[in-house]
N, C-alpha and C positions, 0 to 999 in steps of 0.2 A: 851515232853511225849514219852513214850517208843515206841508207834506205829509210831510216826513221825520220830523217829531216824532211822528207817529201810529204806534202799535204795529203796526197792520195794514200800513200802507204800508212800515214798516221791514222786516217779514217778506217783503214782496213782492219786494224786490230780490234775495233769495236763493232765490226760489221757481222751480219749473219753469215757472210761468206767465210770469215775467219772462225767464228764460234760454232757454226752448225754444218758448214759444207766443206771443211777440210777433212777428208776421210782417211782411214787406214786401209791397207791392202786387204786385210781380213774383212773389212766392211764390204768391199767390192765382191769378194768371193762369196760371202754370205748372201748378199743381195742377188747374186746371179745363180743361185743354186738351181732354180727351175730351168734356166737356159743351159746350164752346165750338164744337165741330164742328156741333152741332145747335141750340144756343141762343145768344142774344146775352147780353152781360154784364147788361143790364137784365132779361132774362128769368130769368137765374140768381138775381139779387137778388129778383125777384118770387116765385120759388119759396121762397127763404129767408124772405121776409116771411110767406108763407102758412103755412109750417110753424112759424114763431115764434108766429103767432097760434094755431095748433092746439095747440102745446105749452102756451101760456098758458091757453087754455080748458080743456084736459084737466087740467092741474095744479091749476087753481082748483077744478075739479069734484072733485078728490081732496083738497081742503083743504090744499094745499101752500103754503108761504111764498114770498114774492117771491124770496128767495135761491135756493130750489130751482128756480124758473122760470128765473132768470138762469143758473144753473149748467147746467141742462138744455140751454138754448139754446146756450151756449158749447160744450158737448160735441157737439151736433148740427153746429154750424158747423165745429168742428175736424175732425170725421170727413170732411166733404165738402170740406175744403181739399186733402186728399190722395187722395180717392176720388170717382169719378164717381157721379152719381145712379143709374147702372146697376149699381153694385156691390151695394148693398142698398137696397131700397125705402125711401124717406124716411118713408113711412107706418108702417113697422116701426121705423125708427130713432128716431122722435120719442118714442113711449112708452117705448122702451128707455132713452133719455137721462133721462127723468123717473124711471124705476125705479131707475137707478143714482144719480142726483143726490140723491134722497131719502135714500139710505143714506149717501152721502158727507157730506151736510149734516146728518146726524144728525136727520133728520125722521121716522125710523122706517121700517120695512119697509111697503111698500104691498102689501096682500093681492093675491094672484094673481087671484082671482075678481073682486075689485073693479076691478082695473086693466083687465082684458079687458072687463068690462061697461061701464065708463066709456068706453073706446075705442069700443065699438060704439054706445053711446048718443050720444056727442058727434059722431061722424061722421054718424050718421043725422039728428040734430036740428039741428046747427050747420053742417055742411060738406057737405051733400048736393049743393050747387051745384057741387062739385068732385070728390067721391068717391062711389063706389057703396056701399061697405061697408068694414068692417074685418075682413079675413079671417084674421088671425093669432091664435095661441094662445101660452101661456106657454113651451112648449119653444122656439119660434122667438125669443121675446123674450130668453130666457136665452142662446141661441146668439148672438144679435145682440149681447148685452152682452159676450160673450167677444171678438168682433171689435172692438167699440168700445174695450175695455180694451187690447187688443193694439195697436191703431192709436195710441192716446194714450200708449203705453208706461207705462201706469198712472200718468200725471201727472194726478191727479184734483182737486188743490186749486186752486181758482180764486179770484181776488180780484175783487170787484165794486166799483163806484163809490158804492154807496148810503151806506155809513158815512161816506166822505169828503165827499160832498156835504152830508150832514146836519151834519157838523162845520164845514164851511166856512160854511154859511148861519148857523149858530149864532155863529160867530166874527164875521161881519158884523153880526149882530143884526137880521136881516130875515126871520125864520122865516115870519111870517104871509103875507108878500107873495111870497117867492121859493121856498120849499121845495117847494110843491106842483108848480109848473111845472118846476123843475129836476129833480125826481124823475121826472116824466113824460117829460122829455127823455132822462134816463138809461134809462128803460124802452125808449124808441124806438131807442136806440143798439144794442140787441140784435137789432133787425130789419135793421140795416145791417151792414157789415163792420167798423165802428169798433171793436167789442170784440175783434177779432182783431189790430188794427193798433196800438192805443195803450194805454198803461198806465192803470189805473183812475183815478189821481189827475188825469191830463190830461183824461179824459172827464168827471170830476166838475167840474173847473174850467171846461171848455167849456160844460157844461150850465148851470152857474151864470152864466157870462158871457152866454149867450143869454137866460136868465131875467131878468137885470138889464136887458138891452136892451129886451126885450118890455115889462117893467114900468117902463121909464124910470127906473131906479134908478142913480144915479151911484156906482159902486163902483171908479172908476179908481184911487183912492189905495190901496184895499185890495189890488187886483191888483198895483199898482206895488211894494208892500212884500214881495211874494212873491219868493223866489229861484227863479223859474221862467221859462222862455223863453216869452214871450207869443206869439211866432210859432207855436210848437207848439200852444198853446191855440187860436189863430185858425185853424190848419190843421184841427184837429178840428171847430171850428165850421163851417168851410167844407164839410167832408165831410158834416156833418149837414144843412146847407142844401141841398146837392145831392141828398141822400137825400130830404128833404122835398119837393123839387120833383118827383122821380120818383113818390113815394108819393101825392102829391096828384092826379096825373094817372092813377093806376092804379085801375081799376075791377075789383077782385078777382073779384067774382061773375060778371063777364062774360068775363074774360080767362084766369083760372087754369086752367080745364079744358083749354083749347086749348094752353096752355104746357106743362102736365103731359103732354099727349098727345105733344108733340114731344120731351120729355126722354128720355134713354137708359133702357131698361127692363132690370131685372135678369133674368138667365137662370140656369137651374139649373147649366149648365156652368161658370159663373163662380164658383160656390161650391164649389170643389174642396176635398178634405180637406187640412187643414193637415198639414205633415210630422209623422209620428209619432203622429197622432191617429186614433182609430177613426172609423168612419162616424158622422156627427153629424146632429142634426135639421136643421141648416141645409143640409147637403150632400144631404139627402134631400127637401128641401121647396122647391118653386118659390117664388121671391121676386118673381114678376112683379107689377108695380104694378097695382093695381085702381083705375084712374082713368078 
């Protein structure tokens, strides 16, 4: 099959992404039980949309590549699959994910001063409709990074659909008409739960399928020649259509402050010392959300 012939996809099958971090919907519901006591499923998704937007804006201000943005967003989503928003303030977790992803994706170390200044500036200039300020400093980000690494069991390599979708479009020979839209759809999948539920090649194929439909390109023969279950491709497509329906009706500037106010709030008592560790910045610092 085409997708198995790609080196990146071949490595994917042996990766922790494939073997540990492709989840079922039931896993998400189970992991979100604490948050679901205060928030609906749609409200949880809206919080993830908001912080995906924040991660993208912040990473772009730091001149980071799209791959860093994608990896950061996956880290953020992975953490909150098994942890409540009340465990660590998402406003602290978001820049921590960027800080870690930039190193993992070999984009270089982000300067401590630049990271904090960018967080403060972005919150003030772009997200004041939802957030008062950015109250954190590097000791808290470094401590948060430790908890993030621990939760992910140091499974840091993620695979994204960008290379696959570029290769598929090239194979079809419709770069000019399909690539831009398919790429944007892949970007949008990181605002949904899709990136937690499906392998990158399926997401890439679903994005391409949607781009073909929108642009009225008949690529049925190309898809028919793939050794892939089209039902699974259509399942991803349906997930994204449902996501777009919610996103279209979601007015973030009006809704998100109220949703964040309902979300569980971190408390100092929850950040107890890890076994065998000395008193740490996180255990001494309140992680209360500033929303």
